[in-house]
C-alpha positions in Angstrom: 6.9 -14.3 6.0 5.7 -15.1 2.5 7.2 -13.3 -0.5 5.6 -12.5 -3.8 6.8 -11.0 -7.0 6.2 -7.5 -8.4 6.6 -7.1 -12.2 10.0 -5.8 -13.2 11.4 -6.0 -9.6 14.1 -8.7 -9.3 13.8 -9.2 -5.5 10.5 -10.7 -4.2 8.7 -8.6 -1.7 7.2 -9.4 1.7 3.5 -9.7 1.5 3.4 -7.1 4.3 4.7 -3.7 3.4 4.8 -0.7 5.8 3.8 2.9 4.9 6.3 5.3 6.4 5.3 8.8 7.6 8.4 11.0 8.6 8.5 12.2 12.2 8.3 15.9 13.0 11.1 16.0 15.6 14.6 14.6 16.1 13.6 12.4 19.0 10.6 11.1 17.1 13.0 10.4 14.2 15.0 8.0 16.3 11.8 6.3 17.5 10.5 6.0 13.9 13.8 4.5 12.8 13.5 1.9 15.6 10.0 1.0 14.4 11.3 0.5 10.9 14.2 -1.7 12.1 11.6 -3.7 14.2 9.5 -4.2 11.0 12.6 -5.5 9.2 13.2 -8.0 11.9 9.6 -9.3 11.3 10.6 -10.0 7.7 9.3 -6.8 6.0 11.4 -5.7 3.0 8.8 -3.4 1.3 8.5 0.3 2.2 5.8 2.6 0.9 6.9 6.2 1.1 4.4 7.4 -1.5 1.5 7.8 1.0 3.6 10.1 3.2 2.9 13.8 3.5 6.6 14.4 2.8 8.0 11.5 0.8 11.4 13.2 0.4 11.8 13.5 4.2 10.8 9.8 4.4 13.4 8.9 1.9 16.1 10.7 4.0 14.9 8.8 7.0 15.3 5.5 5.3 18.7 6.5 3.9 19.9 7.3 7.4 19.1 3.8 8.8 22.0 1.9 10.2 21.2 -1.1 8.0 18.7 -2.0 5.4 17.4 -5.6 4.7 18.7 -7.5 1.8 16.4 -7.1 -1.2 14.7 -4.0 0.2 12.1 -2.5 -2.2 11.1 1.1 -1.9 8.1 2.8 -3.4 8.1 6.6 -3.4 6.8 9.5 -5.5 7.9 12.7 -7.2 8.1 16.0 -5.3 4.8 17.9 -5.3 4.7 20.2 -8.3 2.8 23.4 -8.9 -1.0 23.1 -8.9 -0.9 24.2 -12.6 1.7 21.8 -14.0 4.3 23.5 -16.2 5.7 21.8 -19.2 9.2 21.7 -17.7 7.9 19.6 -14.8 7.6 16.7 -17.2 10.8 17.3 -19.2 13.3 14.5 -19.5 15.9 16.5 -17.6 13.5 17.2 -14.7 12.3 13.6 -14.4 15.9 12.2 -14.5 17.0 14.6 -11.8 14.0 13.8 -9.6 14.5 10.0 -9.9 18.3 10.3 -9.3 17.7 12.6 -6.3 15.3 10.1 -4.7 17.9 7.3 -5.0 20.6 9.6 -3.5 18.4 10.4 -0.5 17.7 6.7 0.0 21.4 5.8 -0.5 20.4 3.2 -3.0 21.5 2.5 -6.6 18.0 3.4 -7.9 14.4 4.0 -6.9 12.6 0.7 -7.2 9.1 1.9 -7.8 7.8 5.4 -8.7 4.1 5.8 -7.6 2.0 8.2 -9.6 -1.7 9.1 -9.0 -3.9 8.3 -12.0 -4.4 12.0 -12.7 -0.6 12.6 -12.5 0.1 9.7 -14.9 -2.5 11.1 -17.3 -0.8 14.5 -17.2 2.5 12.8 -17.9 0.9 11.0 -20.8 -0.3 14.3 -22.3 3.1 15.8 -21.8 4.7 12.8 -23.6 6.7 12.0 -20.5 5.7 8.3 -20.3 8.4 7.6 -22.9 11.0 9.1 -20.5 9.8 6.9 -17.7 10.0 3.8 -19.9 13.6 4.8 -20.9 14.5 5.2 -17.2 13.2 1.7 -16.6 15.1 0.2 -19.6 18.3 1.9 -18.5 18.0 0.6 -14.9 17.7 4.0 -13.3 14.2 3.1 -12.2 12.6 -0.3 -11.3 9.1 0.5 -12.6 6.0 2.7 -12.3 3.0 2.0 -10.1 -0.2 3.9 -10.6 -2.5 4.7 -7.7 -6.1 4.3 -8.6 -8.9 6.5 -7.1 -11.4 5.2 -4.6 -14.8 4.2 -5.8 -13.9 1.9 -8.7 -12.2 2.4 -12.0 -13.3 2.7 -15.6 -12.1 -0.6 -17.0 -11.2 1.0 -20.3 -8.6 3.2 -18.5 -7.2 0.1 -16.7 -6.8 -1.6 -20.2 -5.1 1.5 -21.5 -2.6 1.6 -18.6 -1.8 -2.0 -19.1 -1.2 -1.4 -22.8 1.3 1.3 -21.7 3.3 -1.2 -19.7 2.0 -0.3 -16.3 1.8 -3.6 -14.5 1.7 -2.5 -10.8 -1.2 -0.7 -9.2 -2.1 0.7 -5.8 -5.8 0.7 -4.8 -7.9 0.3 -1.7 -8.7 -3.4 -1.1 -10.1 -4.7 2.2 -13.0 -6.5 3.8 -14.9 -3.2 3.7 -13.7 -1.8 0.4 -13.9 -4.3 -2.5 -14.2 -2.1 -5.6 -11.1 -3.7 -7.1 -12.8 -7.1 -7.2 -14.6 -6.7 -10.6 -12.8 -4.3 -12.8 -9.2 -4.5 -11.7 -8.2 -7.9 -10.3 -9.5 -10.0 -13.2 -7.6 -7.8 -15.6 -4.4 -8.0 -13.7 -4.6 -11.8 -13.5 -4.9 -12.1 -17.2 -1.6 -10.2 -17.9 0.5 -10.9 -14.9 -0.1 -7.5 -13.3 -0.1 -7.0 -9.5 -1.9 -4.9 -6.9 -0.4 -3.4 -3.8 -3.4 -3.3 -1.5 -3.9 0.0 0.3 -5.6 0.4 3.6 -6.3 -3.3 4.3 -7.6 -2.3 7.8 -10.0 0.3 6.5 -8.7 3.4 8.2 -8.3 1.7 11.5 -11.8 0.2 11.7 -10.4 -3.4 11.5 -7.3 -3.1 13.6 -8.6 -1.1 16.6 -6.9 2.2 15.8 -10.3 3.9 15.2 -11.5 2.7 18.6 -8.6 4.5 20.3 -10.4 7.8 19.7 -13.7 7.3 21.3 -16.7 9.0 19.7 -17.8 9.8 23.2 -14.8 12.1 23.8 -16.0 15.5 22.7 -15.0 19.0 23.1 -17.0 21.5 25.3 -20.1 22.6 23.4 -19.8 19.8 20.9 -23.2 17.9 20.5 -23.4 14.4 21.8 -22.8 11.5 19.3 -25.6 10.3 17.2 -26.0 6.7 18.3 -28.0 5.8 15.2 -25.1 7.0 13.1 -22.6 5.1 15.2 -24.6 1.9 14.8 -24.7 2.5 11.0 -20.9 3.0 10.9 -20.1 0.0 13.0 -22.6 -2.4 11.4 -20.3 -3.6 8.6 -17.5 -4.3 11.2 -19.9 -6.1 13.5 -21.1 -8.2 10.6 -17.6 -9.7 10.3 -17.8 -11.2 13.8 -18.1 -14.7 12.3 -14.4 -14.4 11.3 -13.2 -14.1 14.9 -15.7 -16.4 16.7 -14.0 -19.1 18.6 -10.8 -17.0 18.8 -9.6 -18.7 15.6 -8.1 -15.4 14.5 -8.3 -11.7 15.3 -9.9 -9.2 12.9 -6.4 -7.8 12.3 -5.3 -11.2 11.0 -8.6 -11.8 9.1 -8.2 -8.5 7.3 -4.7 -9.4 6.1 -5.8 -12.9 5.1 -8.6 -11.5 3.0 -6.4 -8.8 1.4 -3.8 -11.3 0.3 -6.2 -14.0 -0.8 -6.0 -13.1 -4.5 -2.7 -14.1 -6.1 -2.9 -10.8 -8.0 -2.2 -9.0 -4.7 1.6 -8.7 -4.2 1.4 -7.1 -0.8 -0.8 -5.4 1.8 0.5 -1.9 2.7 -0.1 -1.2 6.4 0.7 1.9 8.5 3.8 1.8 10.8 2.1 2.5 14.1 3.7 0.5 17.0 5.7 -2.7 17.5 2.8 -4.8 18.8 0.5 -4.0 15.9 3.3 -4.6 13.4 4.0 -8.0 15.1 0.2 -8.9 14.9 0.1 -8.0 11.2 3.3 -9.8 10.3 2.2 -12.8 12.2 -1.1 -13.3 10.5 0.0 -16.6 9.0 -0.1 -18.1 12.5 -3.9 -17.6 12.5 -6.4 -20.2 11.1 -7.0 -20.1 7.4 -10.5 -19.3 6.3 -12.9 -22.3 6.3 -14.9 -23.2 3.2 -18.0 -21.8 4.9 -16.2 -18.5 5.7 -14.9 -18.2 2.2 -18.4 -18.7 0.9 -19.8 -16.0 3.2 -17.0 -13.6 2.0 -17.6 -14.4 -1.6 -14.2 -15.9 -2.1 -13.5 -18.7 -4.5 -13.0 -22.2 -3.0 -9.4 -22.7 -1.8 -7.1 -24.7 -4.1 -6.2 -28.0 -2.5 -2.4 -28.5 -2.1 -0.9 -30.8 -4.7 
């Protein structure tokens, strides 16, 4: 497993991170813990709890594991606040308590990365809470802040402002089918040493087979038949990537990870924790064939740098 660096985090992170959703029952909790430990054995040391419906429950799950890998890096988020944010939600006392409570649930000295949606960070900015977050980082109570950018591209001026506010780690969709970060985000990160954690590198299951598990032809009584023209439209971008798997040089799962990690500005690809076989396939992507010069050209990637 390759490892890369995230700004402000001493331990390098595995280029594959797993997104953890807490289970709903006690039995499922044991199974989920087993999946996590299996991912650790594949070399994973980066956990994303910020995408979870219940990040605090996910923190408790991680804290209850029998063992954690050396250099584990955990990304989580604040508890959901009221829909109409109150000033006290962003007070120094509240933020310190929230970060300390997360570390306690994780049974770790500190929370490595606090993920905030862009709108949440902008609210914190208006409430003068960014200074508190900076202080927590300086004091060692928090490793750093990562801002999750919205789908559909970003205003480059806002990216520049975030970088000026010492935000150096971002979360954004980045995949073979979703390349908005290519123009406004990645070049800016490269110029200042910022890093991207790539969200959804398999495009919601379209590139790793999960979407195919729920057949469009399975329909409830009374539900209209599928629109074949619409199915063709949806699948066309995936079928167009067939040149990446021809000759069995690699699977689409592996190609998607190779693409997501191609820019050095990408520190890791965050993948859902689904089952052991998919985890093994994702973590073993380096055993697949690298992209050829022709494939890189068709994907719009720069020429590969020759080894020195």
